[in-house]
N, C-alpha and C positions, 0 to 999 in steps of 0.2 A: 639020751635026752638030759639025765642028771650029771652025767660024766662031761657032757660037753659044756654044761653051765659051770661046773667044776673048774674046767679046764679055762674057761674065759675068765672066772673070778681070780684063779692063781695067776694067770698072765697079767690081768690087771694090777694086780698088786706088785707083781715083779715090775712092771713099767713105773708104777709110782716109786718104787724103792730105788730103782736106776735114775730116775729124774731127780730125788731128793739127794741121793750120792753125788751127781754131776754139780747140783747147786751147791753142796756143802763144800765141794773142791773149789769151786771159783769163788767162794766167800773166804777161804783160808788166806789168812795173811802171809805176805812175802816180804822179807826184810833184806835189806842191804847194810852192811857194814861199812861205816866211814870213819877215818880216823881224823882227831881233832887237831888242829895244827897248834893251838896254844895250850891245850892240858892234853898231854899224850899219855896220862894215866887211863884215860877213858877212851872208848869207842862208842860211838853212837849206833844204835839199831834204829834204822828209819824204817818206820811202817807206813803204809799209804794214808793212815789217817791219824797216826800218832808216833811218838818217839820215847825211848827212855835211854837213861846211861846205866851201863854196865862196867865196872872196874874190871880192867884187863889184868 
């Protein structure tokens, strides 16, 4: 009885950890690098909700 309950609790924790890992992977930002035509010293990293300028 006790080992079955413990197995269920551990399984639930594993399931929650797996769901949190999947959610974290989906939230991680992906970027694409675009060259600026006028200012060739900079390339833009464009994120889904923001961008930043990095010198090349």
